[in-house]
C-alpha positions as protocol buffer text, in pm:
chain_id: "A"
residue {
  index: 1
  type: MET
  ca { x: 14315 y: 24711 z: 12778 }
}
residue {
  index: 2
  type: MET
  ca { x: 14128 y: 24525 z: 12523 }
}
residue {
  index: 3
  type: GLU
  ca { x: 13972 y: 24678 z: 12288 }
}
residue {
  index: 4
  type: HIS
  ca { x: 13760 y: 24546 z: 11921 }
}
residue {
  index: 5
  type: HIS
  ca { x: 13749 y: 24663 z: 11647 }
}
residue {
  index: 6
  type: GLY
  ca { x: 13488 y: 24445 z: 11451 }
}
residue {
  index: 7
  type: ILE
  ca { x: 13594 y: 24093 z: 11233 }
}
residue {
  index: 8
  type: LEU
  ca { x: 13779 y: 24196 z: 10912 }
}
residue {
  index: 9
  type: GLY
  ca { x: 13581 y: 24257 z: 10597 }
}
residue {
  index: 10
  type: GLN
  ca { x: 13312 y: 24264 z: 10806 }
}
residue {
  index: 11
  type: LYS
  ca { x: 13032 y: 24530 z: 10696 }
}
residue {
  index: 12
  type: TRP
  ca { x: 12883 y: 24707 z: 11026 }
}
residue {
  index: 13
  type: GLY
  ca { x: 12497 y: 24774 z: 10932 }
}
residue {
  index: 14
  type: VAL
  ca { x: 12441 y: 24606 z: 10619 }
}
residue {
  index: 15
  type: ARG
  ca { x: 12099 y: 24424 z: 10643 }
}
residue {
  index: 16
  type: ARG
  ca { x: 11977 y: 24149 z: 10375 }
}
residue {
  index: 17
  type: THR
  ca { x: 11667 y: 24118 z: 10186 }
}
residue {
  index: 18
  type: PRO
  ca { x: 11467 y: 23868 z: 10237 }
}
residue {
  index: 19
  type: ALA
  ca { x: 11521 y: 23816 z: 9857 }
}
residue {
  index: 20
  type: GLN
  ca { x: 11895 y: 23823 z: 9956 }
}
residue {
  index: 21
  type: LEU
  ca { x: 11859 y: 23569 z: 10166 }
}
residue {
  index: 22
  type: GLY
  ca { x: 11651 y: 23287 z: 9947 }
}
residue {
  index: 23
  type: ASN
  ca { x: 11255 y: 23302 z: 10105 }
}
residue {
  index: 24
  type: LEU
  ca { x: 11003 y: 23324 z: 9842 }
}
residue {
  index: 25
  type: SER
  ca { x: 10771 y: 23617 z: 9724 }
}
residue {
  index: 26
  type: LYS
  ca { x: 10386 y: 23506 z: 9863 }
}
residue {
  index: 27
  type: LYS
  ca { x: 10319 y: 23456 z: 9492 }
}
residue {
  index: 28
  type: ASP
  ca { x: 10529 y: 23233 z: 9444 }
}
residue {
  index: 29
  type: ALA
  ca { x: 10503 y: 23049 z: 9799 }
}
residue {
  index: 30
  type: ASN
  ca { x: 10112 y: 23050 z: 9669 }
}
residue {
  index: 31
  type: TRP
  ca { x: 10243 y: 22867 z: 9328 }
}
residue {
  index: 32
  type: VAL
  ca { x: 10460 y: 22616 z: 9478 }
}
residue {
  index: 33
  type: LYS
  ca { x: 10143 y: 22546 z: 9660 }
}
residue {
  index: 34
  type: LYS
  ca { x: 9942 y: 22442 z: 9422 }
}
residue {
  index: 35
  type: LYS
  ca { x: 10163 y: 22351 z: 9169 }
}
residue {
  index: 36
  type: SER
  ca { x: 10414 y: 22131 z: 9265 }
}
residue {
  index: 37
  type: GLU
  ca { x: 10227 y: 21806 z: 9302 }
}
residue {
  index: 38
  type: LYS
  ca { x: 10157 y: 21831 z: 8974 }
}
residue {
  index: 39
  type: ILE
  ca { x: 10559 y: 21956 z: 8847 }
}
residue {
  index: 40
  type: THR
  ca { x: 10652 y: 21670 z: 9077 }
}
residue {
  index: 41
  type: GLU
  ca { x: 10422 y: 21413 z: 8906 }
}
residue {
  index: 42
  type: GLN
  ca { x: 10432 y: 21498 z: 8551 }
}
residue {
  index: 43
  type: ALA
  ca { x: 10886 y: 21573 z: 8562 }
}
residue {
  index: 44
  type: ARG
  ca { x: 10871 y: 21206 z: 8736 }
}
residue {
  index: 45
  type: ARG
  ca { x: 10666 y: 21058 z: 8475 }
}
residue {
  index: 46
  type: LYS
  ca { x: 10828 y: 21220 z: 8190 }
}
residue {
  index: 47
  type: SER
  ca { x: 11234 y: 21089 z: 8379 }
}
residue {
  index: 48
  type: SER
  ca { x: 11103 y: 20784 z: 8488 }
}
residue {
  index: 49
  type: LYS
  ca { x: 11172 y: 20502 z: 8274 }
}
residue {
  index: 50
  type: GLU
  ca { x: 11556 y: 20669 z: 8236 }
}
residue {
  index: 51
  type: MET
  ca { x: 11552 y: 20605 z: 8647 }
}
residue {
  index: 52
  type: SER
  ca { x: 11432 y: 20248 z: 8648 }
}
residue {
  index: 53
  type: GLN
  ca { x: 11734 y: 20196 z: 8422 }
}
residue {
  index: 54
  type: TYR
  ca { x: 11906 y: 20356 z: 8592 }
}
residue {
  index: 55
  type: ALA
  ca { x: 11815 y: 20176 z: 8910 }
}
residue {
  index: 56
  type: ASN
  ca { x: 11881 y: 19846 z: 8768 }
}
residue {
  index: 57
  type: ALA
  ca { x: 12160 y: 19916 z: 8655 }
}
residue {
  index: 58
  type: ILE
  ca { x: 12316 y: 20037 z: 9056 }
}
residue {
  index: 59
  type: LEU
  ca { x: 12176 y: 19730 z: 9195 }
}
residue {
  index: 60
  type: ARG
  ca { x: 12414 y: 19515 z: 9014 }
}
residue {
  index: 61
  type: THR
  ca { x: 12709 y: 19750 z: 9171 }
}
residue {
  index: 62
  type: PRO
  ca { x: 12915 y: 19516 z: 9397 }
}
residue {
  index: 63
  type: GLY
  ca { x: 12825 y: 19693 z: 9770 }
}
residue {
  index: 64
  type: ALA
  ca { x: 12487 y: 19841 z: 9619 }
}
residue {
  index: 65
  type: VAL
  ca { x: 12302 y: 19676 z: 9909 }
}
residue {
  index: 66
  type: ASN
  ca { x: 12477 y: 19621 z: 10289 }
}
residue {
  index: 67
  type: LYS
  ca { x: 12450 y: 19307 z: 10499 }
}
residue {
  index: 68
  type: SER
  ca { x: 12202 y: 19326 z: 10657 }
}
residue {
  index: 69
  type: GLY
  ca { x: 11991 y: 19380 z: 10290 }
}
residue {
  index: 70
  type: LYS
  ca { x: 11933 y: 19755 z: 10283 }
}
residue {
  index: 71
  type: LEU
  ca { x: 12008 y: 19970 z: 10028 }
}
residue {
  index: 72
  type: SER
  ca { x: 12406 y: 20124 z: 10133 }
}
residue {
  index: 73
  type: SER
  ca { x: 12368 y: 20533 z: 10150 }
}
residue {
  index: 74
  type: SER
  ca { x: 12622 y: 20585 z: 9867 }
}
residue {
  index: 75
  type: ALA
  ca { x: 12389 y: 20385 z: 9698 }
}
residue {
  index: 76
  type: ILE
  ca { x: 12037 y: 20586 z: 9767 }
}
residue {
  index: 77
  type: ASN
  ca { x: 12237 y: 20928 z: 9720 }
}
residue {
  index: 78
  type: ALA
  ca { x: 12370 y: 20797 z: 9321 }
}
residue {
  index: 79
  type: TYR
  ca { x: 12024 y: 20763 z: 9279 }
}
residue {
  index: 80
  type: ASN
  ca { x: 11883 y: 21032 z: 9421 }
}
residue {
  index: 81
  type: LYS
  ca { x: 12116 y: 21269 z: 9256 }
}
residue {
  index: 82
  type: LYS
  ca { x: 12073 y: 21076 z: 8894 }
}
residue {
  index: 83
  type: MET
  ca { x: 11682 y: 21170 z: 8993 }
}
residue {
  index: 84
  type: ALA
  ca { x: 11741 y: 21463 z: 9049 }
}
residue {
  index: 85
  type: GLU
  ca { x: 11945 y: 21575 z: 8744 }
}
residue {
  index: 86
  type: LEU
  ca { x: 11665 y: 21378 z: 8536 }
}
residue {
  index: 87
  type: MET
  ca { x: 11382 y: 21596 z: 8659 }
}
residue {
  index: 88
  type: SER
  ca { x: 11563 y: 21916 z: 8647 }
}
residue {
  index: 89
  type: GLN
  ca { x: 11629 y: 21860 z: 8327 }
}
residue {
  index: 90
  type: SER
  ca { x: 11230 y: 21811 z: 8225 }
}
residue {
  index: 91
  type: ALA
  ca { x: 11130 y: 22043 z: 8409 }
}
residue {
  index: 92
  type: SER
  ca { x: 11335 y: 22386 z: 8287 }
}
residue {
  index: 93
  type: LYS
  ca { x: 11150 y: 22523 z: 8069 }
}
residue {
  index: 94
  type: ILE
  ca { x: 10840 y: 22625 z: 8405 }
}
residue {
  index: 95
  type: ARG
  ca { x: 10905 y: 22932 z: 8591 }
}
residue {
  index: 96
  type: SER
  ca { x: 10770 y: 23024 z: 8866 }
}
residue {
  index: 97
  type: PRO
  ca { x: 10518 y: 23372 z: 8896 }
}
residue {
  index: 98
  type: SER
  ca { x: 10867 y: 23569 z: 8950 }
}
residue {
  index: 99
  type: GLY
  ca { x: 11054 y: 23434 z: 8679 }
}
residue {
  index: 100
  type: LYS
  ca { x: 11302 y: 23181 z: 8860 }
}
residue {
  index: 101
  type: VAL
  ca { x: 11350 y: 22802 z: 8744 }
}
residue {
  index: 102
  type: VAL
  ca { x: 11206 y: 22516 z: 8873 }
}
residue {
  index: 103
  type: GLN
  ca { x: 11525 y: 22254 z: 8972 }
}
residue {
  index: 104
  type: PHE
  ca { x: 11477 y: 21963 z: 9201 }
}
residue {
  index: 105
  type: VAL
  ca { x: 11686 y: 21887 z: 9431 }
}
residue {
  index: 106
  type: ALA
  ca { x: 11838 y: 21515 z: 9587 }
}
residue {
  index: 107
  type: LYS
  ca { x: 11708 y: 21452 z: 9910 }
}
residue {
  index: 108
  type: ARG
  ca { x: 12043 y: 21313 z: 10194 }
}
residue {
  index: 109
  type: GLY
  ca { x: 11954 y: 20966 z: 10353 }
}
residue {
  index: 110
  type: GLU
  ca { x: 11604 y: 20902 z: 10205 }
}
residue {
  index: 111
  type: ILE
  ca { x: 11538 y: 20861 z: 9828 }
}
residue {
  index: 112
  type: GLY
  ca { x: 11364 y: 21148 z: 9695 }
}
residue {
  index: 113
  type: VAL
  ca { x: 11403 y: 21504 z: 9521 }
}
residue {
  index: 114
  type: MET
  ca { x: 11257 y: 21840 z: 9708 }
}
residue {
  index: 115
  type: MET
  ca { x: 11136 y: 22067 z: 9455 }
}
residue {
  index: 116
  type: ALA
  ca { x: 11339 y: 22416 z: 9468 }
}
residue {
  index: 117
  type: LEU
  ca { x: 11264 y: 22723 z: 9301 }
}
residue {
  index: 118
  type: ALA
  ca { x: 11659 y: 22940 z: 9130 }
}
residue {
  index: 119
  type: ASP
  ca { x: 11760 y: 23222 z: 8974 }
}
residue {
  index: 120
  type: GLU
  ca { x: 11808 y: 23155 z: 8632 }
}
residue {
  index: 121
  type: GLY
  ca { x: 12183 y: 23025 z: 8612 }
}
residue {
  index: 122
  type: TYR
  ca { x: 12253 y: 22937 z: 8963 }
}
residue {
  index: 123
  type: ASN
  ca { x: 12461 y: 22698 z: 9051 }
}
residue {
  index: 124
  type: MET
  ca { x: 12313 y: 22392 z: 9145 }
}
residue {
  index: 125
  type: ALA
  ca { x: 12668 y: 22204 z: 9183 }
}
residue {
  index: 126
  type: GLN
  ca { x: 12657 y: 22383 z: 9512 }
}
residue {
  index: 127
  type: LEU
  ca { x: 12375 y: 22185 z: 9669 }
}
residue {
  index: 128
  type: ARG
  ca { x: 12534 y: 21824 z: 9486 }
}
residue {
  index: 129
  type: ASN
  ca { x: 12606 y: 21649 z: 9816 }
}
residue {
  index: 130
  type: GLY
  ca { x: 12163 y: 21674 z: 9892 }
}
residue {
  index: 131
  type: VAL
  ca { x: 11968 y: 21817 z: 10127 }
}
residue {
  index: 132
  type: TRP
  ca { x: 11825 y: 21722 z: 10432 }
}
residue {
  index: 133
  type: ALA
  ca { x: 11469 y: 21601 z: 10513 }
}
residue {
  index: 134
  type: SER
  ca { x: 11480 y: 21941 z: 10713 }
}
residue {
  index: 135
  type: GLY
  ca { x: 11567 y: 22146 z: 10421 }
}
residue {
  index: 136
  type: ARG
  ca { x: 11963 y: 22151 z: 10589 }
}
residue {
  index: 137
  type: VAL
  ca { x: 12253 y: 22149 z: 10354 }
}
residue {
  index: 138
  type: ALA
  ca { x: 12420 y: 21836 z: 10351 }
}
residue {
  index: 139
  type: TYR
  ca { x: 12762 y: 21939 z: 10448 }
}
residue {
  index: 140
  type: LYS
  ca { x: 12696 y: 22342 z: 10554 }
}
residue {
  index: 141
  type: LYS
  ca { x: 12446 y: 22456 z: 10804 }
}
residue {
  index: 142
  type: THR
  ca { x: 12279 y: 22692 z: 10583 }
}
residue {
  index: 143
  type: VAL
  ca { x: 11821 y: 22566 z: 10524 }
}
residue {
  index: 144
  type: LEU
  ca { x: 11668 y: 22621 z: 10263 }
}
residue {
  index: 145
  type: ASP
  ca { x: 11290 y: 22706 z: 10216 }
}
residue {
  index: 146
  type: LYS
  ca { x: 11199 y: 22360 z: 10065 }
}
residue {
  index: 147
  type: ALA
  ca { x: 10916 y: 22462 z: 9777 }
}
């Protein structure tokens, strides 16, 4: 006879709140809807000079362009990581109504970044490999609420 007593370390009956799951509150969701384009544009403008210099440096590296004349995925991902870093620095003082910090996360596979809200002190290095367009974190099975 086979018996099952659960998985070692599993907590029976424990439910996580929407806040623990990382879902945005209604107040934050409305704030993001109104302000995200403006915040993203301001951050992009502040970091544009450094980004154009970085883009020129990447294009000069061997292997940045593949045989078909398109940018390599490694060049795109490096550019996105740098863009996310610079834009996050320029928007570091912006807070949502609930006190979350505006951060930018690199997209994966296409040029660009996503705006995200994170708790103060959240380790954004966990997302260092980028986020797919669907919101799924690269190399993980978690999905982000796209801000």
